[in-house]
C-alpha positions as CSV (number, residue, x, y, z in Angstrom):
1,M,-23.6,-22.4,-19.7
2,D,-20.3,-21.0,-19.3
3,H,-20.5,-17.0,-18.9
4,A,-17.9,-17.1,-15.6
5,A,-15.2,-17.9,-18.4
6,T,-16.1,-15.5,-21.0
7,T,-19.0,-13.7,-22.7
8,P,-19.7,-12.7,-26.0
9,V,-19.3,-9.3,-27.1
10,H,-22.1,-7.1,-27.3
11,P,-22.6,-5.8,-30.8
12,E,-23.1,-2.4,-29.5
13,V,-19.4,-2.6,-28.0
14,V,-18.2,-3.6,-31.6
15,E,-19.5,-0.8,-33.1
16,A,-18.5,1.1,-30.8
17,M,-14.2,-0.1,-30.8
18,L,-14.3,-0.1,-34.9
19,P,-13.7,3.5,-35.2
20,Y,-10.5,3.0,-32.9
21,L,-9.3,0.1,-34.8
22,T,-9.5,1.9,-38.3
23,G,-9.8,5.7,-38.5
24,I,-9.1,7.0,-35.1
25,Y,-6.0,5.0,-34.6
26,G,-3.5,7.6,-33.2
27,N,-1.4,7.3,-30.0
28,A,-3.2,8.5,-26.7
29,S,0.1,10.1,-25.8
30,S,0.4,12.1,-29.0
31,T,0.2,15.9,-29.2
32,H,-1.0,15.9,-32.7
33,Q,-4.7,15.8,-33.4
34,A,-5.1,12.2,-34.0
35,G,-3.2,11.9,-30.6
36,R,-6.2,14.2,-28.9
37,A,-8.7,12.6,-30.6
38,A,-7.6,8.9,-28.7
39,R,-6.8,10.9,-25.2
40,H,-10.8,12.2,-25.8
41,A,-11.9,8.8,-26.1
42,L,-9.7,7.6,-23.5
43,N,-10.9,10.1,-21.1
44,D,-14.6,9.3,-21.9
45,A,-14.2,6.0,-21.3
46,R,-12.8,6.3,-18.2
47,D,-15.3,9.1,-16.7
48,R,-18.0,6.3,-17.3
49,I,-16.3,3.3,-16.1
50,A,-15.2,5.4,-12.9
51,A,-18.8,6.3,-12.3
52,F,-20.3,3.4,-12.7
53,V,-18.2,1.7,-9.8
54,G,-18.6,5.3,-7.5
55,C,-14.7,6.6,-7.8
56,R,-12.9,9.1,-9.6
57,P,-11.5,8.9,-13.0
58,A,-8.1,9.3,-11.5
59,E,-8.8,6.2,-9.2
60,L,-9.0,4.1,-12.3
61,V,-5.6,2.6,-13.9
62,F,-6.5,0.6,-17.6
63,T,-5.0,-2.6,-17.5
64,G,-4.4,-5.7,-20.4
65,S,-6.5,-8.1,-18.3
66,G,-8.0,-8.6,-14.7
67,T,-5.1,-11.1,-13.6
68,E,-2.8,-8.1,-14.5
69,S,-4.9,-6.4,-12.5
70,D,-4.5,-8.5,-9.4
71,N,-1.4,-8.4,-10.0
72,T,-0.4,-4.9,-10.1
73,A,-2.4,-4.4,-6.8
74,L,-0.7,-7.5,-4.8
75,F,2.9,-7.0,-6.4
76,G,2.3,-3.0,-6.0
77,A,1.1,-3.2,-2.7
78,A,3.9,-5.6,-1.1
79,E,6.7,-3.7,-2.7
80,A,5.4,-0.1,-1.5
81,G,4.3,-1.5,2.1
82,R,7.3,-3.8,3.0
83,E,9.5,-1.0,4.9
84,R,6.3,-1.4,7.5
85,G,6.5,-5.7,7.3
86,K,5.6,-8.6,5.0
87,H,2.8,-9.9,6.1
88,I,0.0,-10.8,3.7
89,I,-3.5,-12.6,4.2
90,T,-6.1,-14.0,1.5
91,T,-8.1,-16.5,1.2
92,Q,-8.1,-20.1,-0.1
93,I,-10.5,-20.2,-2.7
94,E,-9.0,-17.0,-4.6
95,H,-8.5,-16.8,-8.4
96,H,-5.1,-18.2,-9.4
97,A,-4.5,-14.6,-10.5
98,V,-4.2,-14.1,-6.8
99,L,-3.1,-17.5,-5.5
100,H,0.1,-17.6,-7.5
101,A,1.0,-14.2,-7.3
102,C,1.0,-14.7,-3.4
103,E,3.1,-18.1,-4.1
104,R,5.7,-15.9,-5.8
105,L,5.7,-13.1,-3.4
106,E,6.3,-15.8,-0.9
107,Q,9.3,-16.5,-3.0
108,L,10.8,-13.0,-3.1
109,G,10.7,-13.6,1.0
110,Y,7.1,-12.5,2.3
111,D,4.7,-14.1,4.8
112,V,1.4,-15.6,3.2
113,T,-1.6,-16.2,5.2
114,Y,-4.0,-18.6,3.2
115,L,-7.2,-18.5,5.4
116,P,-10.3,-21.3,5.4
117,V,-13.3,-20.9,4.3
118,D,-16.4,-22.5,5.5
119,A,-18.9,-25.6,3.7
120,L,-20.4,-22.6,2.0
121,G,-17.4,-20.9,0.5
122,Q,-17.1,-18.1,3.3
123,V,-14.1,-16.7,4.6
124,A,-15.1,-15.3,8.7
125,P,-14.3,-11.9,9.3
126,A,-13.2,-13.1,12.8
127,D,-10.6,-15.5,11.2
128,V,-9.2,-12.3,9.4
129,E,-8.8,-10.7,12.6
130,A,-7.3,-13.4,14.2
131,A,-4.6,-13.5,11.3
132,I,-4.0,-10.3,11.7
133,R,-0.2,-9.4,12.8
134,P,1.7,-6.2,13.5
135,D,3.9,-6.4,10.5
136,T,0.1,-7.2,7.9
137,I,0.6,-4.8,4.9
138,L,-2.1,-6.3,2.8
139,I,-5.5,-8.4,2.8
140,S,-7.0,-9.8,-0.6
141,V,-10.3,-11.4,-0.8
142,M,-12.3,-11.9,-3.8
143,Y,-15.8,-10.2,-3.8
144,G,-17.7,-13.1,-5.7
145,N,-16.2,-16.4,-6.4
146,N,-16.1,-17.8,-10.0
147,E,-16.7,-20.7,-9.3
148,V,-19.5,-21.4,-6.6
149,G,-20.4,-18.1,-6.6
150,T,-20.6,-17.3,-3.2
151,L,-20.2,-13.5,-2.0
152,Q,-17.7,-12.7,0.5
153,P,-17.9,-9.9,3.9
154,I,-15.9,-7.7,2.1
155,V,-17.5,-4.8,4.2
156,E,-17.1,-6.3,7.3
157,I,-13.0,-7.2,6.7
158,G,-12.6,-3.8,4.7
159,E,-13.8,-2.2,7.6
160,L,-11.5,-4.1,10.3
161,A,-8.8,-3.7,8.0
162,R,-9.3,0.2,7.7
163,S,-9.3,0.3,11.9
164,K,-5.6,-1.4,11.6
165,G,-4.5,0.8,8.6
166,I,-4.1,-2.1,6.3
167,C,-4.7,-2.0,2.5
168,F,-7.4,-4.0,1.2
169,H,-7.6,-5.1,-1.5
170,V,-11.0,-7.1,-3.7
171,D,-10.7,-9.1,-6.7
172,A,-14.2,-8.2,-8.2
173,V,-13.5,-9.5,-11.9
174,Q,-16.5,-11.9,-11.4
175,A,-19.0,-9.2,-9.4
176,L,-18.3,-6.3,-11.5
177,A,-22.0,-6.9,-13.5
178,H,-24.0,-8.5,-11.3
179,V,-23.4,-6.8,-7.6
180,P,-24.1,-3.4,-7.2
181,I,-20.4,-1.2,-6.3
182,D,-19.8,2.0,-5.2
183,L,-16.7,2.7,-3.8
184,R,-17.4,5.5,-2.6
185,T,-19.0,3.5,0.1
186,L,-17.2,0.9,-0.1
187,P,-14.0,0.4,2.3
188,V,-11.8,-0.9,-0.2
189,D,-8.2,0.3,-1.5
190,L,-7.8,-1.4,-3.9
191,M,-10.2,-3.3,-6.8
192,S,-9.5,-5.7,-10.2
193,F,-11.8,-5.3,-12.6
194,S,-12.0,-7.3,-16.5
195,A,-14.2,-5.9,-19.1
196,H,-14.9,-9.9,-21.1
197,K,-17.1,-10.8,-17.9
198,L,-19.8,-8.1,-18.8
199,N,-19.8,-8.4,-22.8
200,G,-16.8,-6.4,-23.3
201,P,-13.6,-7.3,-25.3
202,K,-11.0,-9.7,-23.9
203,G,-7.7,-7.9,-23.1
204,V,-8.6,-5.2,-21.3
205,G,-9.1,-4.9,-17.1
206,A,-8.6,-1.9,-14.9
207,L,-7.8,-1.5,-11.2
208,Y,-9.2,0.7,-8.6
209,I,-6.6,2.7,-6.6
210,A,-7.8,4.8,-4.0
211,K,-6.2,8.0,-3.5
212,H,-4.7,7.8,-0.7
213,V,-2.9,3.8,-1.4
214,R,0.7,3.4,-2.0
215,L,1.8,1.4,-4.8
216,S,4.8,0.5,-7.1
217,P,4.2,-0.4,-10.4
218,L,4.6,-3.3,-11.9
219,M,6.3,-1.8,-15.4
220,F,8.5,0.9,-16.4
221,G,8.7,2.7,-19.4
222,G,6.3,5.0,-20.1
223,S,4.2,8.0,-18.3
224,Q,1.0,6.4,-19.5
225,E,-1.6,5.6,-16.7
226,R,-0.2,8.1,-13.9
227,K,3.1,6.3,-14.2
228,R,1.2,3.5,-12.6
229,R,0.7,0.9,-15.7
230,P,3.2,2.1,-18.9
231,G,2.3,1.1,-22.2
232,T,0.5,2.5,-25.1
233,E,-3.5,2.6,-23.8
234,N,-5.9,-0.2,-25.7
235,T,-8.0,2.9,-26.7
236,A,-10.3,0.3,-29.1
237,G,-10.5,-2.1,-26.1
238,I,-11.6,0.7,-23.4
239,S,-13.6,2.0,-25.3
240,G,-15.3,-1.1,-25.4
241,F,-15.2,-1.6,-21.5
242,A,-16.6,1.5,-21.4
243,K,-19.6,0.8,-23.8
244,A,-20.0,-2.3,-22.4
245,V,-20.4,-0.7,-18.5
246,Q,-23.5,1.5,-20.4
247,I,-25.1,-1.1,-21.8
248,F,-24.7,-3.3,-18.2
249,E,-25.8,0.0,-16.1
250,R,-29.2,0.7,-18.4
251,N,-30.5,-2.7,-18.7
252,R,-29.0,-3.4,-14.6
253,Y,-31.9,-4.7,-13.3
254,E,-33.7,-6.7,-15.7
255,L,-30.2,-8.3,-15.9
256,Q,-30.3,-9.5,-12.9
257,Q,-33.7,-11.1,-12.5
258,K,-32.9,-12.6,-15.7
259,M,-29.9,-14.2,-14.7
260,E,-31.8,-15.3,-11.1
261,K,-34.8,-16.5,-13.0
262,L,-32.5,-19.0,-15.5
263,R,-30.5,-20.0,-12.4
264,Q,-33.8,-21.1,-10.7
265,E,-35.1,-22.7,-13.1
266,M,-32.8,-24.7,-13.7
267,V,-32.8,-26.1,-10.0
268,N,-36.2,-26.4,-10.8
269,E,-35.7,-28.5,-14.0
270,L,-32.9,-30.8,-12.4
271,R,-35.1,-31.2,-9.2
272,I,-38.3,-32.5,-11.6
273,R,-36.7,-34.5,-13.8
274,L,-33.6,-36.0,-11.5
275,G,-35.1,-35.7,-8.1
276,E,-34.4,-33.7,-5.2
277,H,-31.6,-36.3,-4.3
278,A,-30.0,-37.0,-7.6
279,F,-27.9,-33.4,-7.5
280,V,-26.2,-31.5,-4.9
281,I,-26.2,-27.5,-5.0
282,N,-22.7,-26.1,-3.6
283,G,-21.7,-22.4,-3.0
284,H,-24.0,-20.1,-0.3
285,P,-27.8,-20.5,-0.7
286,T,-28.4,-16.4,-0.5
287,E,-25.1,-14.3,0.1
288,R,-24.4,-15.4,-4.2
289,L,-23.6,-13.9,-7.6
290,P,-26.8,-14.7,-9.1
291,H,-25.6,-16.2,-12.8
292,I,-23.3,-19.1,-11.0
293,L,-24.6,-22.5,-10.6
294,N,-22.5,-25.2,-9.3
295,V,-23.7,-28.5,-8.9
296,S,-22.4,-31.8,-8.0
297,F,-24.2,-35.1,-9.3
298,P,-22.4,-38.1,-7.0
299,G,-21.9,-41.1,-8.8
300,I,-20.8,-39.3,-12.1
301,S,-17.4,-37.9,-12.6
302,T,-16.8,-34.3,-13.5
303,E,-14.8,-35.3,-16.2
304,T,-17.7,-37.6,-17.5
305,M,-20.2,-35.6,-17.6
306,L,-18.5,-32.1,-18.9
307,M,-17.1,-34.6,-22.1
308,N,-21.1,-35.8,-22.7
309,L,-22.1,-32.0,-22.1
310,D,-19.7,-31.5,-24.8
311,L,-20.3,-34.0,-27.3
312,A,-24.2,-32.4,-26.7
313,G,-23.3,-28.8,-27.5
314,I,-23.3,-27.8,-24.0
315,A,-20.5,-25.8,-23.0
316,A,-19.6,-25.9,-19.2
317,A,-17.1,-26.1,-16.8
318,S,-15.3,-27.8,-13.7
319,G,-13.9,-24.3,-12.4
320,S,-12.4,-21.4,-13.1
321,A,-11.2,-21.3,-16.9
322,C,-7.4,-20.9,-16.1
323,T,-7.0,-24.7,-14.7
324,S,-10.1,-26.5,-16.0
325,G,-8.3,-27.9,-18.9
326,S,-6.4,-29.9,-16.8
327,L,-9.4,-31.0,-14.8
328,E,-7.9,-31.1,-11.8
329,V,-10.3,-31.0,-8.7
330,S,-11.2,-27.4,-7.2
331,H,-9.2,-26.2,-5.1
332,V,-12.8,-24.1,-3.6
333,L,-14.4,-27.3,-3.3
334,Q,-11.4,-28.6,-1.6
335,A,-10.7,-25.6,0.3
336,M,-14.9,-25.8,1.4
337,R,-14.1,-29.7,3.0
338,L,-16.6,-31.1,0.6
339,P,-16.7,-34.8,0.7
340,E,-14.8,-36.9,-2.1
341,E,-18.0,-37.6,-4.2
342,I,-19.2,-33.8,-4.0
343,T,-15.5,-32.4,-5.1
344,N,-15.4,-35.2,-7.8
345,S,-18.8,-34.6,-9.5
346,A,-19.1,-30.8,-9.8
347,V,-19.9,-28.9,-13.1
348,R,-20.3,-25.1,-12.9
349,F,-23.1,-23.9,-15.1
350,S,-22.9,-19.7,-15.2
351,F,-25.4,-17.9,-16.9
352,G,-25.1,-14.8,-20.0
353,T,-27.5,-12.3,-21.5
354,N,-27.9,-14.8,-24.3
355,N,-29.3,-17.5,-22.6
356,T,-33.0,-18.4,-22.9
357,L,-35.0,-20.3,-20.6
358,E,-35.7,-22.8,-23.4
359,Q,-32.0,-23.7,-23.4
360,V,-32.0,-23.9,-19.6
361,T,-35.0,-26.5,-19.8
362,A,-33.1,-28.3,-22.6
363,V,-29.8,-28.2,-20.5
364,A,-31.5,-30.1,-18.0
365,Q,-33.1,-32.6,-20.5
366,I,-29.6,-33.2,-21.4
367,V,-28.4,-34.0,-18.3
368,E,-31.1,-36.4,-17.6
369,T,-30.6,-38.2,-20.5
370,I,-26.8,-38.5,-19.7
371,M,-27.3,-39.1,-15.7
372,S,-29.5,-42.2,-17.0
373,R,-27.9,-43.8,-19.7
374,L,-24.5,-43.8,-17.8
375,R,-26.1,-45.1,-14.4
376,K,-27.7,-48.0,-16.9
């Protein structure tokens, strides 16, 4: 029940990767036959993923992770735009790949505005507009929140940014598999993705860079990825990413319906077993990702619930996988200004393709048992 952290690699993805780990092991930058075979696989993968998100293949740069994609976007856009200004706008609920990058940019002399969100986890476009200054060069807002699932109004924010000539970055790592994305129509300049959130391999990400965007590279060394991300490409991982995208595209509707059904079944089971007032659902009720359910159980700490779930063989989370090991109170829930009894008892359940309704029922029953035992 922690698929927002990562997902199991699909068997077809493993099968697609194997040839590039064994026989077709050439470097895609080499000019001989083995290199050309790797380059062909790389080009095919880029074409497939670009078609999935609605951009030109040349606008897609492969990275080593979603975090690297976010960092490349923020540092690259900041460096490229520093002659025009040093002001950046983001939100208080971003993934730490964005928040920590912004903190580093502040250390480098940039000025960052961290916008608040409402109690449902959404930022207001009016607040974005009010924060814009003559020296604003970049706005970064995530598509769907990885902790509570709330979707952000990126179309309105993107149109606002475009009208002001400001670069707009969207972290879509959590949204890629669950929200239709068409970059031909979205007013977005930079968008980050990751393979392991949709049953692809870890260690592979991508960054959409619109053809008109100036972006300084983070690293230097080779001419790979049009000199925007040097280093020998991970041909096997990128091929696996493309295969994962193909599988999701093939089954998009059925998978989205399944995620919604699993989430709703979990809510229904909790209501039946615990009662309406024994738990609180955090996040937006309708503008949300279908696979994330963030629930607070007032009176029982997050740490206690997670420990008991783990002992029962249930994997859940307190928030982002990058920070949940510390079991700190979620910065997202704090930004939503929720009561302490809510923030201190929140658990994130997130569903994946391998989950079943029977598993959801079993988890709800285990939660009921845990709560009954602890309250006695």
